[in-house]
N, C-alpha and C positions, 0 to 999 in steps of 0.2 A: 505494499501499500504505498503509495508515494504522495497522497493527499488525502485530509479527510474534512471533506466538504458536504455533502448531499448523502440522501439514504443508498445515491447508489455506488457511493466508493465504499460500503463498508459490503458488496457483495448480497449472498445467500442470507435472507435475514435467520431462517430458521438454525442454519449454521451459528450463524454469530450470536445468536441468542443464547446454543447452547456453549458455545464458546465463554459466553457473562456467566455462564450459571457453572462453568469448570474455574472461574477465575473466582469466582466469591468465594467458593468452597475452600478454594487453596490462594492467597493470594500471592503468597510469596512462594510458590513453585517456580517461577522464573525468575527469583531476585539475582540472577547471574548475566541475566539476558542482556542488561543493560550496561553491566561491567565497563567501563572506560569511555562512556556514550554520557554527550550533554544534551539536556531539551532544555532551551530558553523559552519561557511564558511573556507573552508581551501584552500588556493592557493598557489600549487610551481610553480605558472603561472602569470604572473601580467593580470590586469582586470579591466576592465572599467565597461561598460553595465551589465557582468555578476556578477559584485558584487552589483552595485549598485541597482539592478534589483531585484535580487534573498534575498538583505536586506529588500530594500525596501517592495517585497510581504510577509514578515515572518513578517515584522513591522504593515503590513495592518491588518493580522490576529491577532495581540496582541502579538507576542512571543517577550522575551530577545534576543538579537541578538549577539554573538563572532563572531570576524571576525579575523582570524589568516593568516600572510603571512610568509612562514614557509622559506622565504629566507630573511625576514629581523626581522620579532617578536622570531625567537626561532635561533635553528641550525639545521645544515645539517642531514638529515636523513638516516639510511641504509635504502636500503629500499627489498635487495639479504638475500638468506637465507643462513650457509654455511661460511659466509665471516668471518676473523678473524678483527676483529673491531683495527684497528692500525694503523687508516688513521684518516680524519677530521670529519670524522663521530661520533658523541658521544653516541647517541641514535637509536635505531632502533623501525622501525614501529610495530614490534610485542608488544612492551610495549608501544610505544606512543598513538596507535588507542585505545586501550580500556582504557588507562586514559582519554583519551577525552572521551569518549563515557560516563563513571562516571559524565562526569560535564555538560552534554546535551540530549534532548530527538531525536534532530534530529541532523545528518552531513549532509554537502553538500562537496563537495572534487571536484578540478580543476586541472587535470595536465595533460600535455599536452606528445605528443610521444617523446621520447630520440632520435629516427632515428639512435642508435646506434646499435639496434639487434628488426628487426622487429617480432620476435617471443614473444617477450620478450614484446613488444608494443601491438600486436595485444592478447595478454595473461591477457592485464590490470594486469600489476605486482603491479602497487600501488591502484589501487581502487580495487581489489580482497582482499586485503588484510583489507582494512577496513570494506569491505562486511563481509567477516571471522570473525574479532575481536572487530569491532565495537558495538556489542549488541543492537545498535540503526538503526534504517531506515536509508538508505545512500543513497542522493541525488547526481548524476555524472552532475557538471555543466563543464563538460567537459572533456571528457580523452584520451588517446593515440587515438582513434578509433571510438569514438561518440562524438557530444555534441548533445544530447536529447532535451533539452529544447530551445534551439535555434531554431531547428525542429518544436518541437510545437507550437512558436510562429511562425516560416515563414508558415506552415499549416494555423494557424490560420488566418494571416495577406492575405493571397489567400481567404479563405472563404469570410471575410470579403470586397473583392475587386474584386473577380470574375462575370462577368456579363454574364456567361452561367454556365450551368449545370457542364459541363466536360471541363475545359478550358485545353491548352497545356501549360505548365510548360515545359520551356529547362532551364534546369543547365549546364554553360557553363565554360570553363576552361579560367583563363585570366593570361597574367604573370604577373611575380612577384619578385622583387630582390632577396628574400629570401625561403629556401626551409620549405614550410608551413606543415601542418599535414592534413590526410585525414578526419580527423574527422566532419568538416563541408559537407562535400561532403559524406560523407557516411552516414550521420544521415537523409541527405536530403532526400536524393534515397532512405533510410527506410522507412521514411515518409511517402514520395510522393506515393508509391507501396502498401502501405496500404489505401490510399484513392483515392475516382472516380475523376483519372486525366490523363492525356494524358503526360506524362513524356518522355522528350528525353534527354539524355545526351549528349555532346559534347564537344568533346576534340584531344589534337593531339598525335598520335601514341606515346604508351609508355608512357600516362598517365591515363591509364585503373586502376580503381577500382578494389579491391576483388572481385569476384565474388560471395562472400554470399552476397555482398549489390545490384548489378548489375545483377544478373540471371534474367533472365525475360525482362531485359530494353531496351530499344529502343536507342544503341548508335549509335552515328552519327560521323563521323569523318571530314564533312564538313561543318566550322560552318554556314554560309551564309544559308545552305539550313536547318541547324538544326532550324534557326531563321524564316524561314518563317512560316507566319501567327499561330505565337508562342503570347499569351495571357500575358503570365509573363516570364520576363529573370531573372535568376538568377546567379550574376555571383561571382566564387571563384576561387583563387589558390589551388594549390594543390601538391605537389612533388609526383614524380614517386611512384607505388606501388611497381613495380616489379623489376624496378633499386631503392631500397628501398632508401627514403629521399633526392634523387639526383634530381638534375634542369637539364632538359633534353632540355630545351628551355627557352629563353624569347621573343620567338619570339610576337612582337607588333601588329601584323595583327591581333591578337586575340585578342586584345583589343576592347573592346564592347565602340561605336562611334554609331554617330546619323545614319550614313551610314549604318549599320546592323540593328538599332531600326528600319529605316523605313520600313525593310522587315516585319516586325510583325504584327500584328494584333491590332496596337496603344498598345503595349504591356508594361506593369507595370515593371517596372526596380527594382529587389533586392539584397542587400549584407548586408550580417550581421555585417558589419563593425568591426575594422577601415577597409577603403579603401584606396588603392593608386591613388590618382587622378592621371590620365593621364596613368596610365599603366593597370590597374584594368578596369577602364572607363574612359570617358570623362569627360571632368567638364559640356560639355553641356548635355548629358546624364545624370550625376549625379543631375544636376542642377535642372532639366525638370519638369515640372510637372507631367509628368509619374513617375518620383522616389518617391518611398516610402518606403525608409531605416529610417526614421526618427520614423513613425509609426508602421515601423516592429520592431525597435529595442525598442518603446513605449510597445511593445506588449509581453516584455519578461518578462514583471511586471505580466502580466496575464495567462504567461503559469508555472511561477513560482509558483503564487498563487496557482494556479488549484493543482499543486504537495503538495505542503508543508499541503494545506489545505487537500490533500486528507490522506496525512499521518497524523495529526494529527485526522482526524477520524478515524484512525484504530490504534490508540495507546491511544484514552482516554478512 
């Protein structure tokens, strides 16, 4: 594996999920695979779970880990070509990326959508330069349009908790005070479409995701109807794609609460975290026995370790 950006990069999902089972069962079985190998984790945006889980996964494999917070540990980096660099950005990614590539064997990159230019965001301006210029395998630790490591962990968590072969999984929009990227819902839909699941996406009108992700997916604008007989509820906010980056609604009636969960088939509640309590989800739901958000977060180590393991095996 030379890069990990989309569900297509993981190959056969059943094989990947079985590998995740083995990794979770014995995380230190490959602790010499990464000996004398270095992974650099680069964060253009703050992180808790992604940073800790990916670092832990690499350490489980015996790797050296370098973590770089671009906003704190270095200077601002220019990302666009053809600009006169007479502002506050003293170095271009075109030079920074290949230099980083010389210092390590794998690079992980986390960079959110800017919401300034839809085309630039969906062309993955920053991530694509790492892929082009790094000279080493690149992992997306969340980009402008996708969060594959999260989606892999989400699917693995569903596999662990499902009680029937083809569960009903509902991705529901929920209100939030800030405009959030579409990366998590995009990847969630992308990965669930490839799995054998009954997927329903529910959101207010105006919050449709890009059709490249939702083509063929059942979209339901009535949240309560979507929740009926669901086995898993995955709550997430995202800003508008059509009116790019805008908050069109903060309707609290979309908050996931006990009344709505009562419509489900005793569904498990999921969220990628961090979560705004009593806005995204009520205290009663997230603190209930059916909330699996902590196990879901713990599985981020597993998904990261499978990906890094495969990359190490490809470069040995």
